[in-house]
N, CA, C and O atoms as a GROMACS GRO file, in nm:
protein
  320
    1UNK      N    1   0.082  -0.119   0.000
    1UNK     CA    2   0.000   0.000   0.000
    1UNK      C    3   0.087   0.126   0.000
    1UNK      O    4   0.053   0.224  -0.066
    2UNK      N    5   0.197   0.125   0.072
    2UNK     CA    6   0.284   0.242   0.077
    2UNK      C    7   0.340   0.281  -0.059
    2UNK      O    8   0.344   0.400  -0.091
    3UNK      N    9   0.385   0.185  -0.142
    3UNK     CA   10   0.433   0.227  -0.275
    3UNK      C   11   0.326   0.297  -0.358
    3UNK      O   12   0.357   0.386  -0.438
    4UNK      N   13   0.198   0.259  -0.340
    4UNK     CA   14   0.090   0.325  -0.413
    4UNK      C   15   0.079   0.471  -0.369
    4UNK      O   16   0.067   0.560  -0.453
    5UNK      N   17   0.083   0.495  -0.238
    5UNK     CA   18   0.078   0.633  -0.188
    5UNK      C   19   0.198   0.713  -0.238
    5UNK      O   20   0.183   0.829  -0.277
    6UNK      N   21   0.313   0.653  -0.235
    6UNK     CA   22   0.433   0.724  -0.281
    6UNK      C   23   0.422   0.759  -0.429
    6UNK      O   24   0.461   0.868  -0.471
    7UNK      N   25   0.368   0.667  -0.508
    7UNK     CA   26   0.349   0.694  -0.651
    7UNK      C   27   0.249   0.806  -0.675
    7UNK      O   28   0.271   0.892  -0.760
    8UNK      N   29   0.141   0.804  -0.600
    8UNK     CA   30   0.039   0.910  -0.614
    8UNK      C   31   0.098   1.044  -0.573
    8UNK      O   32   0.076   1.145  -0.640
    9UNK      N   33   0.174   1.046  -0.463
    9UNK     CA   34   0.234   1.172  -0.418
    9UNK      C   35   0.340   1.221  -0.516
    9UNK      O   36   0.350   1.341  -0.541
   10UNK      N   37   0.417   1.129  -0.572
   10UNK     CA   38   0.519   1.168  -0.670
   10UNK      C   39   0.455   1.226  -0.795
   10UNK      O   40   0.500   1.328  -0.847
   11UNK      N   41   0.351   1.162  -0.844
   11UNK     CA   42   0.282   1.212  -0.963
   11UNK      C   43   0.212   1.345  -0.934
   11UNK      O   44   0.211   1.434  -1.019
   12UNK      N   45   0.154   1.359  -0.816
   12UNK     CA   46   0.090   1.486  -0.780
   12UNK      C   47   0.192   1.599  -0.770
   12UNK      O   48   0.166   1.711  -0.815
   13UNK      N   49   0.308   1.570  -0.711
   13UNK     CA   50   0.413   1.671  -0.702
   13UNK      C   51   0.466   1.710  -0.838
   13UNK      O   52   0.490   1.828  -0.866
   14UNK      N   53   0.484   1.610  -0.924
   14UNK     CA   54   0.532   1.637  -1.059
   14UNK      C   55   0.431   1.721  -1.136
   14UNK      O   56   0.470   1.816  -1.206
   15UNK      N   57   0.304   1.688  -1.125
   15UNK     CA   58   0.201   1.766  -1.195
   15UNK      C   59   0.193   1.908  -1.141
   15UNK      O   60   0.177   2.003  -1.218
   16UNK      N   61   0.205   1.923  -1.009
   16UNK     CA   62   0.201   2.056  -0.949
   16UNK      C   63   0.316   2.143  -0.995
   16UNK      O   64   0.297   2.260  -1.027
   17UNK      N   65   0.436   2.087  -0.998
   17UNK     CA   66   0.551   2.164  -1.043
   17UNK      C   67   0.541   2.198  -1.192
   17UNK      O   68   0.578   2.308  -1.234
   18UNK      N   69   0.491   2.105  -1.270
   18UNK     CA   70   0.473   2.132  -1.414
   18UNK      C   71   0.374   2.247  -1.435
   18UNK      O   72   0.398   2.336  -1.515
   19UNK      N   73   0.263   2.243  -1.361
   19UNK     CA   74   0.164   2.350  -1.375
   19UNK      C   75   0.217   2.484  -1.327
   19UNK      O   76   0.184   2.588  -1.383
   20UNK      N   77   0.301   2.482  -1.223
   20UNK     CA   78   0.362   2.605  -1.176
   20UNK      C   79   0.456   2.663  -1.282
   20UNK      O   80   0.458   2.784  -1.304
   21UNK      N   81   0.533   2.578  -1.346
   21UNK     CA   82   0.622   2.623  -1.453
   21UNK      C   83   0.541   2.681  -1.569
   21UNK      O   84   0.578   2.784  -1.625
   22UNK      N   85   0.433   2.616  -1.604
   22UNK     CA   86   0.347   2.667  -1.712
   22UNK      C   87   0.284   2.801  -1.673
   22UNK      O   88   0.273   2.891  -1.757
   23UNK      N   89   0.243   2.816  -1.547
   23UNK     CA   90   0.184   2.942  -1.502
   23UNK      C   91   0.285   3.054  -1.511
   23UNK      O   92   0.250   3.167  -1.546
   24UNK      N   93   0.411   3.024  -1.478
   24UNK     CA   94   0.516   3.127  -1.485
   24UNK      C   95   0.538   3.176  -1.629
   24UNK      O   96   0.588   3.286  -1.650
   25UNK      N   97   0.502   3.095  -1.726
   25UNK     CA   98   0.516   3.136  -1.866
   25UNK      C   99   0.408   3.238  -1.906
   25UNK      O  100   0.425   3.312  -2.002
   26UNK      N  101   0.298   3.241  -1.830
   26UNK     CA  102   0.187   3.328  -1.867
   26UNK      C  103   0.168   3.449  -1.777
   26UNK      O  104   0.101   3.544  -1.816
   27UNK      N  105   0.227   3.447  -1.658
   27UNK     CA  106   0.209   3.558  -1.564
   27UNK      C  107   0.340   3.584  -1.491
   27UNK      O  108   0.420   3.492  -1.473
   28UNK      N  109   0.363   3.707  -1.449
   28UNK     CA  110   0.486   3.736  -1.374
   28UNK      C  111   0.485   3.669  -1.237
   28UNK      O  112   0.380   3.642  -1.180
   29UNK      N  113   0.604   3.644  -1.186
   29UNK     CA  114   0.618   3.576  -1.056
   29UNK      C  115   0.554   3.656  -0.944
   29UNK      O  116   0.500   3.598  -0.850
   30UNK      N  117   0.556   3.787  -0.952
   30UNK     CA  118   0.496   3.870  -0.846
   30UNK      C  119   0.345   3.850  -0.839
   30UNK      O  120   0.286   3.869  -0.733
   31UNK      N  121   0.284   3.812  -0.948
   31UNK     CA  122   0.140   3.786  -0.948
   31UNK      C  123   0.110   3.648  -0.892
   31UNK      O  124   0.009   3.629  -0.823
   32UNK      N  125   0.197   3.552  -0.920
   32UNK     CA  126   0.172   3.414  -0.879
   32UNK      C  127   0.219   3.381  -0.738
   32UNK      O  128   0.170   3.286  -0.678
   33UNK      N  129   0.312   3.457  -0.686
   33UNK     CA  130   0.371   3.424  -0.555
   33UNK      C  131   0.268   3.411  -0.442
   33UNK      O  132   0.278   3.316  -0.365
   34UNK      N  133   0.172   3.500  -0.429
   34UNK     CA  134   0.075   3.482  -0.320
   34UNK      C  135  -0.005   3.352  -0.332
   34UNK      O  136  -0.050   3.297  -0.231
   35UNK      N  137  -0.024   3.305  -0.452
   35UNK     CA  138  -0.102   3.182  -0.471
   35UNK      C  139  -0.027   3.057  -0.426
   35UNK      O  140  -0.088   2.952  -0.405
   36UNK      N  141   0.104   3.067  -0.411
   36UNK     CA  142   0.183   2.951  -0.370
   36UNK      C  143   0.150   2.911  -0.226
   36UNK      O  144   0.173   2.797  -0.187
   37UNK      N  145   0.096   3.005  -0.148
   37UNK     CA  146   0.060   2.972  -0.011
   37UNK      C  147  -0.051   2.868  -0.003
   37UNK      O  148  -0.073   2.809   0.103
   38UNK      N  149  -0.121   2.846  -0.111
   38UNK     CA  150  -0.223   2.741  -0.114
   38UNK      C  151  -0.157   2.604  -0.094
   38UNK      O  152  -0.223   2.510  -0.051
   39UNK      N  153  -0.027   2.593  -0.124
   39UNK     CA  154   0.044   2.467  -0.103
   39UNK      C  155   0.041   2.427   0.044
   39UNK      O  156   0.039   2.308   0.074
   40UNK      N  157   0.041   2.523   0.135
   40UNK     CA  158   0.034   2.490   0.277
   40UNK      C  159  -0.095   2.415   0.309
   40UNK      O  160  -0.095   2.319   0.386
   41UNK      N  161  -0.204   2.460   0.250
   41UNK     CA  162  -0.333   2.394   0.273
   41UNK      C  163  -0.331   2.253   0.217
   41UNK      O  164  -0.372   2.159   0.285
   42UNK      N  165  -0.284   2.238   0.095
   42UNK     CA  166  -0.282   2.106   0.032
   42UNK      C  167  -0.186   2.011   0.103
   42UNK      O  168  -0.217   1.893   0.118
   43UNK      N  169  -0.070   2.061   0.145
   43UNK     CA  170   0.025   1.976   0.216
   43UNK      C  171  -0.033   1.928   0.349
   43UNK      O  172  -0.015   1.812   0.387
   44UNK      N  173  -0.104   2.016   0.418
   44UNK     CA  174  -0.168   1.977   0.544
   44UNK      C  175  -0.276   1.875   0.519
   44UNK      O  176  -0.287   1.776   0.592
   45UNK      N  177  -0.357   1.898   0.417
   45UNK     CA  178  -0.465   1.804   0.384
   45UNK      C  179  -0.411   1.667   0.345
   45UNK      O  180  -0.462   1.565   0.390
   46UNK      N  181  -0.308   1.665   0.262
   46UNK     CA  182  -0.249   1.537   0.220
   46UNK      C  183  -0.182   1.467   0.338
   46UNK      O  184  -0.191   1.344   0.349
   47UNK      N  185  -0.116   1.542   0.425
   47UNK     CA  186  -0.055   1.481   0.543
   47UNK      C  187  -0.158   1.416   0.634
   47UNK      O  188  -0.134   1.311   0.692
   48UNK      N  189  -0.273   1.481   0.645
   48UNK     CA  190  -0.379   1.426   0.727
   48UNK      C  191  -0.444   1.304   0.661
   48UNK      O  192  -0.466   1.202   0.726
   49UNK      N  193  -0.475   1.315   0.529
   49UNK     CA  194  -0.543   1.205   0.460
   49UNK      C  195  -0.454   1.082   0.442
   49UNK      O  196  -0.499   0.969   0.461
   50UNK      N  197  -0.329   1.104   0.405
   50UNK     CA  198  -0.241   0.992   0.374
   50UNK      C  199  -0.176   0.934   0.499
   50UNK      O  200  -0.170   0.812   0.516
   51UNK      N  201  -0.128   1.021   0.586
   51UNK     CA  202  -0.051   0.974   0.701
   51UNK      C  203  -0.125   0.986   0.834
   51UNK      O  204  -0.077   0.937   0.935
   52UNK      N  205  -0.241   1.052   0.835
   52UNK     CA  206  -0.316   1.069   0.958
   52UNK      C  207  -0.246   1.161   1.056
   52UNK      O  208  -0.261   1.146   1.178
   53UNK      N  209  -0.170   1.256   1.005
   53UNK     CA  210  -0.090   1.344   1.089
   53UNK      C  211  -0.130   1.489   1.065
   53UNK      O  212  -0.141   1.533   0.951
   54UNK      N  213  -0.152   1.561   1.173
   54UNK     CA  214  -0.183   1.703   1.164
   54UNK      C  215  -0.067   1.782   1.224
   54UNK      O  216  -0.001   1.735   1.316
   55UNK      N  217  -0.041   1.902   1.173
   55UNK     CA  218   0.069   1.981   1.228
   55UNK      C  219   0.039   2.029   1.370
   55UNK      O  220  -0.077   2.045   1.409
   56UNK      N  221   0.146   2.050   1.445
   56UNK     CA  222   0.132   2.099   1.582
   56UNK      C  223   0.107   2.249   1.585
   56UNK      O  224   0.101   2.316   1.482
   57UNK      N  225   0.094   2.300   1.706
   57UNK     CA  226   0.064   2.442   1.724
   57UNK      C  227   0.177   2.531   1.672
   57UNK      O  228   0.151   2.636   1.614
   58UNK      N  229   0.301   2.489   1.692
   58UNK     CA  230   0.412   2.572   1.645
   58UNK      C  231   0.418   2.575   1.492
   58UNK      O  232   0.452   2.679   1.435
   59UNK      N  233   0.387   2.464   1.427
   59UNK     CA  234   0.385   2.462   1.280
   59UNK      C  235   0.272   2.549   1.225
   59UNK      O  236   0.290   2.619   1.126
   60UNK      N  237   0.158   2.544   1.289
   60UNK     CA  238   0.046   2.627   1.246
   60UNK      C  239   0.078   2.775   1.269
   60UNK      O  240   0.047   2.859   1.184
   61UNK      N  241   0.139   2.805   1.382
   61UNK     CA  242   0.178   2.944   1.408
   61UNK      C  243   0.280   2.994   1.307
   61UNK      O  244   0.270   3.107   1.260
   62UNK      N  245   0.378   2.911   1.274
   62UNK     CA  246   0.478   2.949   1.174
   62UNK      C  247   0.417   2.969   1.037
   62UNK      O  248   0.451   3.064   0.966
   63UNK      N  249   0.326   2.879   0.999
   63UNK     CA  250   0.258   2.894   0.870
   63UNK      C  251   0.175   3.021   0.867
   63UNK      O  252   0.169   3.088   0.764
   64UNK      N  253   0.111   3.055   0.978
   64UNK     CA  254   0.032   3.178   0.984
   64UNK      C  255   0.120   3.302   0.968
   64UNK      O  256   0.081   3.398   0.902
   65UNK      N  257   0.238   3.299   1.027
   65UNK     CA  258   0.331   3.411   1.013
   65UNK      C  259   0.377   3.423   0.868
   65UNK      O  260   0.384   3.534   0.814
   66UNK      N  261   0.408   3.312   0.805
   66UNK     CA  262   0.453   3.313   0.665
   66UNK      C  263   0.344   3.367   0.574
   66UNK      O  264   0.369   3.452   0.489
   67UNK      N  265   0.221   3.318   0.592
   67UNK     CA  266   0.110   3.363   0.508
   67UNK      C  267   0.081   3.510   0.533
   67UNK      O  268   0.059   3.586   0.438
   68UNK      N  269   0.079   3.552   0.657
   68UNK     CA  270   0.049   3.692   0.688
   68UNK      C  271   0.155   3.785   0.630
   68UNK      O  272   0.121   3.890   0.575
   69UNK      N  273   0.281   3.748   0.640
   69UNK     CA  274   0.386   3.835   0.584
   69UNK      C  275   0.380   3.839   0.432
   69UNK      O  276   0.404   3.944   0.372
   70UNK      N  277   0.348   3.727   0.369
   70UNK     CA  278   0.334   3.726   0.223
   70UNK      C  279   0.217   3.810   0.176
   70UNK      O  280   0.227   3.884   0.078
   71UNK      N  281   0.105   3.799   0.247
   71UNK     CA  282  -0.012   3.879   0.209
   71UNK      C  283   0.012   4.028   0.234
   71UNK      O  284  -0.030   4.112   0.154
   72UNK      N  285   0.078   4.060   0.343
   72UNK     CA  286   0.111   4.200   0.370
   72UNK      C  287   0.206   4.255   0.264
   72UNK      O  288   0.189   4.368   0.218
   73UNK      N  289   0.302   4.177   0.226
   73UNK     CA  290   0.397   4.220   0.122
   73UNK      C  291   0.325   4.243  -0.010
   73UNK      O  292   0.351   4.342  -0.079
   74UNK      N  293   0.234   4.151  -0.047
   74UNK     CA  294   0.160   4.168  -0.172
   74UNK      C  295   0.070   4.290  -0.165
   74UNK      O  296   0.057   4.363  -0.263
   75UNK      N  297   0.007   4.312  -0.050
   75UNK     CA  298  -0.081   4.428  -0.034
   75UNK      C  299  -0.004   4.558  -0.044
   75UNK      O  300  -0.048   4.652  -0.109
   76UNK      N  301   0.112   4.563   0.020
   76UNK     CA  302   0.196   4.685   0.013
   76UNK      C  303   0.246   4.711  -0.128
   76UNK      O  304   0.251   4.826  -0.171
   77UNK      N  305   0.283   4.605  -0.199
   77UNK     CA  306   0.330   4.622  -0.336
   77UNK      C  307   0.217   4.669  -0.427
   77UNK      O  308   0.238   4.750  -0.518
   78UNK      N  309   0.096   4.619  -0.403
   78UNK     CA  310  -0.019   4.658  -0.485
   78UNK      C  311  -0.059   4.803  -0.455
   78UNK      O  312  -0.106   4.874  -0.543
   79UNK      N  313  -0.042   4.845  -0.331
   79UNK     CA  314  -0.082   4.978  -0.288
   79UNK      C  315   0.002   5.088  -0.350
   79UNK      O  316  -0.045   5.200  -0.368
   80UNK      N  317   0.126   5.057  -0.382
   80UNK     CA  318   0.217   5.159  -0.437
   80UNK      C  319   0.180   5.200  -0.574
   80UNK      O  320   0.246   5.284  -0.634
   0.00000   0.00000   0.00000
């Protein structure tokens, strides 16, 4: 069963990176960067579904700081 999960995760990662590369061909990185934070949600969901593991309080706090700083940076850049 584990090799099946590993194969699914490998193919999902490969598809995600391919789509990110294709997106970079159509839009500037400054436009796409805030959307990369969606990976945190998907990584958490996959960790819970596949491995039955949820992040601890410190990981959630760190992710919140990363997302908040990225959103603030995008907002400040858009405001100028």
